[in-house]
N, C-alpha and C positions, 0 to 999 in steps of 0.2 A: 491539285495543288495550284494555285493562282501564281501571278507573278510575284505579288507581295509576299506571299509565304515563302518563295525561293528566294526574294532579296533578304530576309530576316533570318535565313539559316546560317549558322555560323560557318565559317570556312576554316579549313585546316583541322589538324589534331585538336584532342581536348586538351586543356591549359594545363590539366593536372600532369597529365602524359607527358607535357611537353617539359614541365618541371622535371618529372622524375627522370626523363632522357638526359636532362642536362647534367644533373647530379651524376648519374650514372656514368656519364662520360667523364666527370673531373675524377671519380674513383678509379676508373680504368686509366686515366692518365697517371695518376699517383701509383697506381700499382706498375705500369710499365717503366715509371723512372725509378721505381726501387729494384724491378728486375734487371732493368740495364745497367746498374751500378754494381749489382751482384753477378754480372756475367762472369767475370774471371774466376771468382770462386766457384761458380758453378761449372766452370769449364775444367776446374781442376778436381774433378771427381777422385773419391777414394778415402780410404781410412789414414787419417793422419798418424805418424808413428814418430818417436824420437829419434835423433839421428845415431844415438848409441845403439837402439834397438836393431836400426836399420844397418850397421857396421855387423852385429852378431849374426844377422840372418844372412849377411855377405859371407861370414866366415863358416857358417853351417852348410851353406851352398843352397839355400831355399830361394834365393833371388834368381828369377828368371831373364827379365828385362829391366834397363833403367834408361829414363830419358832425363838429361840434365838442361835445365833452362835457367842460366843465372843461378841463383842461390837456392832455385826450387828444384826437387828431384822428385820424380813420380817414376813407378814402376810396376811389375806384376812379378809377383810370387810364383813357385812353381805349383802352387793349389789353384792358379788363375786369380788370387786375390789382388785387388788393388791397393797402392798405397802412396802415400803423399808424407814427404819431410822435407826438411830445409837444412842444406850443407852449411858446417861450420868452417868454411873457408880452409878446407882439408886439400892440402897439395898432394897427399899419398894415396887419394880416392881413386884415381884412374888406374895406378899400378894394383892396387888391391883388386880391383873389379878383372882387371887381366888375369892376376894370378888365379881367381876362383872361376874364370871362363865365363864370366857374367857379360853379356850382350848389352851395351850402351851405346846411346846416340846423344849428341850434344844438338841442342836446338836456341835459336835465338831467343831470348827474352821477349814474350808476347806484350805488346802495347795497341793499345786502341786506335783506331783510324783517326784520320783527320774528321771524317763525317760525324764519327763518333763523338769524338772531343767536343765540335760543334754544337751536337745535340744535346750533351751534358751541360754545357755552357748556357743554351738557350731556353732549355724546357722549364726551368724554375722561372724565367721571367715571362715565357709564354703561358704558363700556367698561372701565374699571378695576374696578368692581363685578362685570362679568362674568365677567372673568378672575378674580378673588379667589373668585367662588363656585364655578367650576369647579375651582379648585386646592384649595377647601376639600371639594369634593365627592369629590375623588379621594383626598383623605386620610383621609375618612370610610371610603370603600371600603376601604382598604389596613388600616384598623385595625380593621375591624367595622363592619356596616352601621347607619346610625342613629346617634342619640345626639349627646353632645358628643363629637366626634372617634372616637365608637365604642367608647369604653373599656368601657364596661358592657355590650356587645353579645357574644352568644356567637359564638365562632369555629369552631363545629362545621360540618362542610362535609357537604351533602346529596348522596351519591352517587347518579346515576341509571344506569339501565340502558345508556346510551349509553357510558358509561366502563367496560363490559365486565362482564357478568352472571357471578358465580360461583356455582355449585351444589355440592352434594356430589360430583358425579361429579369436580370438580376437586381435592377434598381426598381424600389417601389416606394410609395408614399409621396412622390414629387413628381407628380403627372404634367403640372405647367410648367415645370423646368424642362423636364424631357419633350414637351410639344415644341417649347423655344428652340432647343437646339435640335431639333428634327432636319431644319432646313440646313444646318451644317452638315449633317451626315449625307443628306441629298446631295449637296455639292462636292462632297469628296468623293461619292460613287459615280457622279456625272457632273463634271465641270460646264460641259457644252451646254447643257439645258439651260443654265442661267445666261451664259456668254452670249446665246443666240438673240436674247432680249436686252442685251446691254446691262445686264445687272452684275452688281459686284458682291460676293459673299462678304459678310464682315470678317476683318482681318482678325480680329480678337474678342474673346467673350469671357467676361469677368464673371465668376461664380462667387456670389456673396452669401454667407451663411453661417449661423454658430458652429463651433466645433461637432464634427461627428455627425452632421447632417447628410454626409454623403457626396461631398463635391467631388472627391478624389474619384470615387467610384461612379459618378458620372461621367466624369471626363474619360475614364477608361472604357466605358460603355460606348460613348460615340466613337473611338477608335475600333472598339471591337464590330459595332454594327457597320462601319464604313468599310472595315479591312484594311486599314491603312498603319503604317509604322507610327508608333507611340513614344515619343521622348518624353522623359520626366525629370525635373530637377527641382530643388527647392532654392527660395530665393536666397538664402544663406548661403549656398555653394558659389555664387557669384563672387563674394566679398571677401578680399584676403587682405593681409598686413601690407603687402606690396601695391604701391599705386600703379594702376593701369591692367592689373592682373584681370579683374572684373570685367572690365570692357574687352580684353583679349578673350576672354572666355564668352562673352555673349557674340563676339563675331564667330567664334569656332563653331558654337552650337547651331548658328544659322549656316553655316558652312555645311555642316553634317545633315541639317534638315533639309537643304536643297537637294542633295543627293539622293534623298529619299523621298522628295515630292511626287504627290501629295501626302503629307503627312501633319501630326499633331504634334505640338510641343506644349507640354504642360507644366507649369510654374507655379509650384504650391509656396503659399506663405510668400505671396509676392511683396507684401508690405515690408518685408525685410529688406528689400533692395527699392521699393518704389515711394518710399515715404516723401512729403514736400521738400522740394529743395529750398536751401538757404534756412531750415531749421536746425542743421547741425554746426559745427565748428570748421575751421579752416577756410572762411570766405568762399565756401561753394566750391573748393578744390579738392575737397576729401574724395575717396577712394568710391564710397556709394554713390554719390552724386554722378561721379564719371561713369561707373556702370549703368546708372539710370538714362544718362544722356544717349550712351552707345546703344540701350536697348530701345529708345525713343527713334533713334536713326534706322536701326534696322528694322522695325514695325512699319514705319512709314515717312522713309527717305527718299533719297534720289535713287537707289537701288530698290526695284520693286521685287518681293519675295512671293511670286505667285505660287500658290497651293500650299503655303504653310500657313496653317490655323493656329494662333497662339490662344491657349486656355489658361486662364490663372485662377486661383482660389485665392480668397483671404475672407476673415472675419472681422477687419477694419476698414472698410473701405473710405471712412471719412478720412483717414490718414493718408490716401494716396495723392500724389502730384497730380493736378488738373490736366496736365499734357498726357497723361496716360490714359485719361477717361475720355477724351475728345474723339470724334468721329474720325475714321481712319486708323484708330489703333484698338484700344478697349471700346468700341462703341457699342457694344452690347452687354448689359450687365442683367445677368440672370441671379433671381433671388433663389436660394434653396432654404425654405424655412422648415421650422421643426415640423413634424408631420402631425395631422388631426387623428382624430380617431379612425376612420377609413383608412387613412395611411398606415397608421400603426399597425392595423390589421394586415395590411399587405405586407408589411417588412416582417411582422412576426410570421407569417407563413412563409415567406422567402426562407428565413433563418431556420425553421422546421423541417425543412426537405430534407436536411441530413440527420434528423434526429427520431429515433423510434420513439411514438408517441403513444400512450394510453388512450383508451377510449373516453376519458372524461375529459380531457385538454380541450379547451375552446380559446381560440386565438380573441374573439371579440371580448370575453370576460377578461382578459388579460390586459387587452388594449385599453379598456375602459379605466382599468386600475393603474394606468401608467400615464396620466396626462404630463406634457411636457418633455417626455422622453425623445431623444433622438434615435436616429439610425444606430449608432454606434452604442447606446443605451440599452436599446431592446437586443441588439446581437449579443451584448453581454449578458443579459438577462437569460437568453435561451442557454447560452452557453454554463451560465452558473446554475441552472436548472439541470443541465445534463449531468455536470460534475457533482452535484448533490445526489442524483439518482445513482450514479457510479459508485459514489461514497458507499451508499446503503447496500451495493449489491443488487441493484434492479436491473431489469432486462428493458424497461420501458419508463420513459419519463411520464409521471402521473401529474395532475394538477396541484396536488398537494406541494411537490418540488418546484413548481412554478410559483406559487404563493410563497414559499420559503424563500426562494431566490429573488422575489420582488422585494420581500421584506430587509433582506441582506443588503441589497443593492441601495434602498432608499432609506433604511435607518441603520445600517450596520450590522456586524456580526454579533450574534449573541455572546455575552460575556459571563456563562452561569458560573464559571469558577472563581468569580468575585466574591469574596467574603463580605457580607453585609449584616450589621446588627439588627436586632428587631425594630429598634427605634427609628434606623435608617429606612428600614423598608416601609415602616407605617408613614413615615414623613414623606416619601417618595408616593407612596398610595395616594395619600389627601392631595398631594401637590398636583397629580396628574389627574386625579377626579375632579379637582378643582377647574382645570381646564376643559374636561369632558361636559361637565354641568353647564357651565356657561356656554359652551359650542350648542349644546342640544337646545338650549332657550334662546339664543341669538337665531332670530328668523334667516337672517342673511348669511348665516356661518356654513361652510361646507359641511356635508355629512361627515360622521366620525367614521373613518375606515377600521381602526385598532388602536386600544390602549394596552400599554404594557409597561411592568416595573422591573422588566429583566433589563439590565444593563446592556447596551447596544453601542458599539462604536465609542464615543467620547461621552455619551448621554447614559444616565443612570436611569431613565425612564421616558416614555415619549407616548404621546397622544397623536395620530396620524390622522390627517382630514386630507379627503379626495374630493375634488369637483366632480358632480355629475356629467358634466359634459366640459367640453373646450371652452376655456374663456379668453376671449380676444380684448375686453377691457375690463378697467377697475372700477366697480362704483362705490361710491360715497357710503352707502349703508354696508357694503360688505367690509370697507375700509375699517367702520367704526366696529363692526362685529369682531374682525380680526384683532384689534386693539384691546377689546373687552376678553376675548378668548386668552389673549397672551398675559393678562393680567390675573386671569384666572388662579393660575398657581400660587402666586404671591399672596393673594386674596386668602386662599383656602387655607394655608398655612397660619397667616394672622387669626382667622376666626376661630380654628381649632387649637392652636397650640400659643395662642397669646402674642402681643406685642414684641415682648422680648425674645421670644424664642424663633421669630421669623428669619430665615437662613438666607445665604447668598445664592441659592440655588436659581433665583429667577434673574439671574445677571444678563442670560440670552434672551430672556422675554423682554427685560428692560431696553435692551439694545435693540432689539427689533422694534419695539413699540415706538422708541423716540425716534428712529429713523424714519419709520413709516409716517408719522406725524409731522417730521421736519420737511418731507417730501410733500405732504398734503399743502402745507403753510408756503413753501419755498418754490415749489415746481408746478403744483398742479392748480394753484388758485383756490383752495377749498377752505379758505379761511374768510368768515364774514368781516373780520376787523380790517385784514389786509386787503382783501379783494382777489380779482382774478388777475394777479400779476406775478410775475416771475422773477424769484429774487437769488435764484442760483444760475450761474453760468453753464450753459451745456458743454459737454464733453468735447475738449479741442486740445490740440497740440501745443505744448508750450515750446521754450526755447531747447530744452534737452529732450524732448519728444515724449515727457511725462503728462498723462491726461488723466482729469477726474472732475467730478463734478465740486466745484469751487464756490463758496459764496461770494455774491457780487459784494462790490463795495456800497455798502449804505450807510445811511447817516446813523448816529448813536441811537436816537429815539426809535427809528425803524428797527434797529436791532434787539432793542430791550422789547417792541412790540411783537418781534418774530418768536422771542424765546418765550414771552409770556404766552403767547398763543399755543406753541408748542405743549407747554406745560398745562394749559389749560384743557387742550385734547387728551392728553395722557391721563391727568389726574380724573376728568371727567369719565373715560373708560375704567379706570380704576374702581370709581364709585358706582357705576353702571355693574361691573363684576361681582362688587361687595353686596349690592342690593339683590342681585341674583343669587348668589350663593347664600345669604342670609334667608330668603325666602323658601331657598329648597335645600335646607341644610340636612334634612333627613335623608335627601337622594344622595347627597355627598358623603355621609356616613356609609350609606349601604354600597354605593360605587365602591369606596376605598376597602371596605370588608370584601367585596368581591375580587378586587386587585391583589389584595393579601390572600386571598384563598387561591385564586387560578393564576396569578401573576399576569396572564395576557386574556383579554377580552376583546372579541369582535364587535363591530359596530352594531349588529342585529342583537347581540346579546345585551351590550348596554343598554339599548331601547327597551328590550323586554324586561330589565331590571327596573328602570325608572317607570315602565307601565304598571308595575305591581305583579308581573307573571314570576319573577324569579328566574334563576338559572339552575337546570338541573343537569348534571352530567354525571349522575350516578350509574350510569350505564357504561361509561366509559373508565378512565383509570383515575378520575379526579374523586375528590373527596365529596362529602355531603353536600346537598343545594345550600346556595347561598339566599339568605331571606331577601323578601324583595323590599321595594323602596318603602319607607315608613316605619320599618322596624326598626329598633336600636341597638347598638353595639355595646357589650358590657363596658363599663368606665375603665376597667384595666387592660382592655384592647386598646385603647386610645394612646398615640405618642406621647412620651414623658420627655424627650429629649431632642435637642436640634439636629438637623441633618446638614452635611456638608455641602453637596452640590447637587440638588435634583436636576433631572433633564428638563430642557425645553419642551413648550406643548406641540411643538411641530407643525405649527401653521403654515 
């Protein structure tokens, strides 16, 4: 065990045991309090009898001894039985006892001592103070240790090795980020190595990336590799409703870190406290800006904090204050991107270590079918597959569970219990078949992975297309292909059911196509009429902190031209999809019939069907084979009514 491990071990008894001991002490004090007040009655032991019965026993001669103390009479019968009674101010009692030869003695009436009186009077007050002290102590712990209710104390948590040590072996898919942070690990292990040459390690590293890409995991891995204490806190934990609390917590956090140096302080979601100053209300004197000012001073002010490495994470680096990003503070920005296919393979293999796998599971096949997934998405995919296998009572997780889990994550859960009429199913089948046929005949379109008319999530059907490889740019021909595919469902409804029977199911398709066409015209300069100019403002922080892509202030003529170009692109894609579906209407009928028969078709099955080979599932549980493309379906099988809301094409 090294010194750091010794330092991180908690001192004293378990907090749960301490709380239990406090409550046991309180209950014991209450029991003592009740017992002390009951002392007199317990001392006066014996069976209580009436005064008349006592006189009768005296007359009978069955009383052996009597002790008189004030109005209380205790004694012993001839059979050694104890008794107790109370005198009724009888002046003849003494003479009666003498006549019957009863031995009696007079005692002064017992009263509590002065110490007991003081204890009786002070015990309730002391008990109240003890309970109040315990409650206040618990409130201080819940709001931060120490201080007046702990408002000014840091809420940073010190993670120890007992909570799960994380190293670079547990981080996959972000090799470049790991290499860039390896220097920090070497500095924490051997600071003198850099000091000999006059080098200074960066005081702060800013991890930038989309949510779920592994920024927090990477920060913990640095601490695990270096074997140093790791403090973690969220940016929102600094800011309170009281002015000055955040700055006090920043000071306290650095004080704690100095005691454990060398160490790592990880601030998650730093954009909650590190936004541009002057963008809020209060003339720059609000609580958030004071907290940011204190953080800037602590990181690179007059007081040097040697051995403290600040690592922060955010997915919005554009809103951070420039003073945070200058050299001496967060002077090293590490981009943590979404993993490529090789990175996804490594990430899946890391998460599969704890899952019993069947022999048919291939991590590379799963990685190829999950483009754009982050590390958190892949972890969720493996977990969903394990849950599905457990639900089915299997001992191993097979490839079928991973495929089902992938469909669930990407398309949503199946809603097989949803009741749909035959007309609605046929409308959905032709809608999705329209998307698929256009995608097959557009050379720049991504291959079809799966088509289904089973409701999933909020969609009543879906055509999923997956790229063959990771794409890092968006080409013009692919944009036009995606626009045509998005119009395929709407066009198929119009061709098969007529102009008056077109449904509202293409609303999300139209929204997607309009947004893509607007970006082509206003952001990417892909309009011949408007030229390579940008007509949309980039994302920027406004007065209230809201950011979005907003149209620039253009002239009325330019705005009309922009609208005309957007309409031209969308309508042209509509005409392109209509031409393709008209030329291949037989394929449209065949694919719709196959979807009605099987409900879900894979991309390979769709290709075989269009190539004229047909689909044969007679060996399984499915019904008869579906005819190949070119054969017609009976007129009575075609939809006759409108459909409420078919699903988007899933591009």
